N, C-alpha and C positions, 0 to 999 in steps of 0.2 A: 359471277352472275349478278349478285346483289349490286356490286359496284357499277356494272353495265346498266342495270335498270335505273340506278340513281342518276347516271349521266343522261339517260333518256328523259328524265324529269327536269333537266336543266331549264327549259322555258318556264316551268313553274317556280324554280328557284329564283329566276330573275323577277318574276311577278311578285313573289313573296318579299324579296328584298325591296322592291319598289313600294309595296304597301307599308312595310315597316318604316321606310324612310319618310313617307308622307305622314304616318302616324306620329313619328318623333318630331317632325317639323311642326305639326299642329300643337303638340305639347310645348315645344320650345318657344313657340310664339303665342302661347296662352289661348289658343283657339279651343283646345281641350284643357279643362281645368285640373290642376293638381292640388292636393290638400297637404299642408304642412302643419307641424305641431310646435308648441313652445318649449319643448324639452328635447333632448338628444334622441334622434331616430337614425340609427346607423344601419346601412344596408350592406350585405355581402352578396355578391352575385357574379355572374359570368356572361359571356356572349355566346358560348357554345352550348350544345345540348348535353350537359352533364359531364362528369368525369374530371372536374377541375379541382376538387378537394374543398368544396364549400363547408361540409360538416366539420372536418378538422380545423378549418379556419374559424368557424363559428365557436368551436370549443376553445380554441386558442384565445380569441378575443374575450369570451366570457370568463375564462380563467384569469385573464389579465385585469379585468375591471370589476369583477364581482366583489373583491374585498373592500372596495370603496363605495360602490353604488348598488342600489336595488335594481338590477337590470333584468328585464323580462325578454325571453326569446320568443319570437313569433315566426311561424313557418306556415307554408301552405298545407303541409301534411300530405305530400304527394303519395299516391297509392292507397290512401285510406278509403274506406267504404262509407264514411260519414260525410256530412256537409255542415257548413256553418262554423261558428266559433266554438272551441272546446278548450278547456284546460287539460293538459297532459299529466297523467298520474303514472307513478312508477309501475303499477300493476296493470296498466292498460295493455291492449294488444296493438300490434302494428296496423291491424285492419281498422281500428278505431281512430288512430291518430297519425299513422305513417311511421315508417321505420326510423328516419333520421331524427324527428322530434323525440321519439321514444328513447333512442340511444342517448340523446343529450340529457333528457330528464333522469335517466338511470345513472348517468355519470355525475349529474349535478342535482341531486334530489331536493335540495333546499332552494333551488332557483325556480322562478315561475317560467314555465314553458307552455306555450299556447299554439293552437293552429286555427287558421282561418284563410280561406281563399281570397276574401276581400280584406286586404291588409289595412286599409283605412278604418273599416269597421272593427277589425280586430284590435287595433291600437285604441280606438275609442272605448272599448270594453275594459281596458286595463289602465288607462292613462292616469286615473286618480290613485292608483295603488303602487306605482313604480316610479323610479327616477329617470329611467331611460329604456328604450326598446332596441333590441338587436334583431334584425330581420335576416333570415336565411333564404337566399334565392328570391330576391325581389327587385333585381336591377331593371327588369322589363315592366315592372308594375308602375307605370307612369302616373296613375291616379294618385300615387303617393309621392310627395316631394321630400326626400330624406335630407337630414342635416349633414350627412357624411356618407360617402359611398366607397366601398372597397371592392374593386373589380379584380377577379381572378381569371387568368389566361394560362392554360397549360402549355408547357414548353414545346411539346411535340406538335401541337396544332399550329404554332407560330413558325415552325420550320417548313410548313407547306402553304400552298395558296389558300387564302381565306375565301371559302365558298359558302353561300347561304343554303339553308335547308330547301328542299329535301335532297339535293345533290351532295352538298357538304354538311357540316355539323353546326354551322353558326346560325343562331337565332337573330343576331344583329351583326352588322359589319363593323369594321374597325373605327369608323367615325364616331360610333357610340362611346368610344373611350373618353371623349371630351367631358362626359358627365361624371367621371370618376375623380375622387380626391386622392386615391392611392391605387396603384396597379401592382398586383403581385403575380409574377410568372411562377406558376406552381409546377410540381413534379419534375423539377430539373434534375439532370444527372449530377453526380457528386462533383464533377469537374466540367464546367461549361467552356468549350473552346471559344477563342476570341471571335471567330467568325459567327458562332451561334449567337452571342450577345449582340454583335453588329447587325445581324439579320433581324433580330427582334426589335432592337432600338430604332433601327432605320424605318421599320414598319410603323411603330407606335408614335414616334416623335412627329410624324406628319400631322397627327390629330390631337396630341396632348402634351402638356408639359408636367403632368402629374408625376410625383415621385415614384420611381420604379424599383421594385424589390424582387428578389429571387429566393425561392424556397424549394425544398425537397421533402419527400416523405421520410419521416423517421419511424421505422418499425420498432415496436416494443416486443416484449416477451409474449409468446403464445400462451394463452391461458383459457381455463374453463370459466363458465359463468359463476362458479362458486369461488373463483380466485386462484385455484390451483394452477401453477405454472408448469409448462412442459419442460422437462430437463433437456437441455441442448446436447448433452453428451451422447445420447443414443440416436440422434437424428440421422446420422449417416447409414444406420442399419434399418431405418424406418421408411415405409412407403406411405405417402400421404395422398389422400383423396381430397382435392381442392374443389369446394363447392362455392360458386360465386353467382350473385345476381346484381352486378354492378356494371357501370357503363364501360369501364376500361380495365379489365382484369390483367392485361399483359404485364404491367409493372409488378403486380403481386406475384404472378407466376415466375417472372424473371428473378425476383428476390428469393423465392422459396426453392426453386429447382436445384441450385448447387448445395443446398443445406440438407437435402434428403437423398436417400438411396434412389428413390424414384417418385415422381409425382404423376397423378392422373387427374385430369381436369374435367369437371362438369360445369359448364358455363351457361347461365340463364340470363335473360334480359334484365336491365336495370330495374330495381324495385319489384322484381318478380315475386308473385304470391305463390308459394310452394303448395302444390296440390298433393293429394294422396298418391297420385301416380308418380309425381316427382319424388316424393319421399320413398316410395318403393324402389324407384330406379336408383336412388342414392344407396339404399340398403343393399340392393342386389349387386351394385358395382363394388361396394365395400366388402361384401361377403366373398366375392370372387377374387379378391386380392390375395395371392398366395405368398404371404410373408408373415412371419411370426410377430413382427412388430408393425402395426399399421394404425393410422389415425385419420380422422376427418378434420379438415381445416376450412374455416370460412372467415368472412370478414365481420367486423364489429357491427356493421349495418345489417348484414344478412342474418346474423344470429337473432336479431329482433323479430324476424319473420318466421323463424323455425319454431315449431311447437315445443314447449318445455318437456313434454313426454317423449318426444323424439330425441331431443338433446340428451336426456338422461340415459338413453339406451346405448350410447356410443362413447368411445374416447374422442369427443368432439371439442375442438379448441378454436378460438377466434384470435385474430391478429390485430391488436389495436395499432393505430397509427397517429402520428402527430405532425404538425408543421415544424420544420426546422429551417431557419433562414441562413442563406449563404452570405459570404463576403462581410461578415460581422455587421449585418444590417438589422439584427433583432432589436438592439437598443433604440435605434432611430424609429423603427416601425412602432415599437411599444409606446414611445413618447408621443408620436403623432396620434395614435389611437386613443390614448388616455386623454389627450387634449380634446379630441372629438366628443368625448363623453362629458366634458365639463359644462358645455353650453351649446345650444344649437346654432 
């Protein structure tokens, strides 16, 4: 039913794509002005509406360059209830700063993490205190002219026709790839068939000659917020309640299903703010699981939005993820990114 309604909105999708095309043309031809800076400003973004792995890539890049430079992370702070510029602190709530910036700050407590919907203004607030800025999800923020752009496109979306919102999932169409310095196809299967790579590269090479990389999700050990790791030995006898508020939970469920006796899924929209009713539903679902061994599992992003008092009541674990490059491309990618942070 939802898919049918989205296709009914196809005329609006065409209108949306036309407006975006005109807007980009105006920026490309300097009718609309963009602001640049004299130090490295690196953007990580995508063309689709979420689910490409921007947070793991932001963490990957930050981990790569922070030993050499004082790099600040700037994010919009999607889902927060505040406005304007804010520094993110470890003990903030997701309602103040957003779940993804809070996740990054808690993993990199000695790094500067900030939020601001106006990215130019946000950079201006910190430019005298840092060597470079890394922006999460700012590819469409054309008021800013980055010194380097990393564009993420998830594998599955490139196997289907590229259709703009609201019928499809794309905020921009593939011609926007020309602005990218690097393109990473994310969430790839462990083995990509030759026809899969051919389909992707034939689509992208029409618009760009940017270096093309492939990556997959690397799942880490299930753990609690206190660092306790879940023992893998007993998973086959354990029932797991999977609670997600992410754009595309399917890969996570596919990964967890064969590892447990049974999984039960409660899926909420991306960046979902868990209400008391939601928490009670999770509680009731968990209590009705008739198995001696049972756990609740969520994502690293989602656990930022769950109340600490709720987390403490249950055997609740989150599943950290990282980017892992295929085809021995990590060294080349790392070298290009490090160079991007040397000078604008």
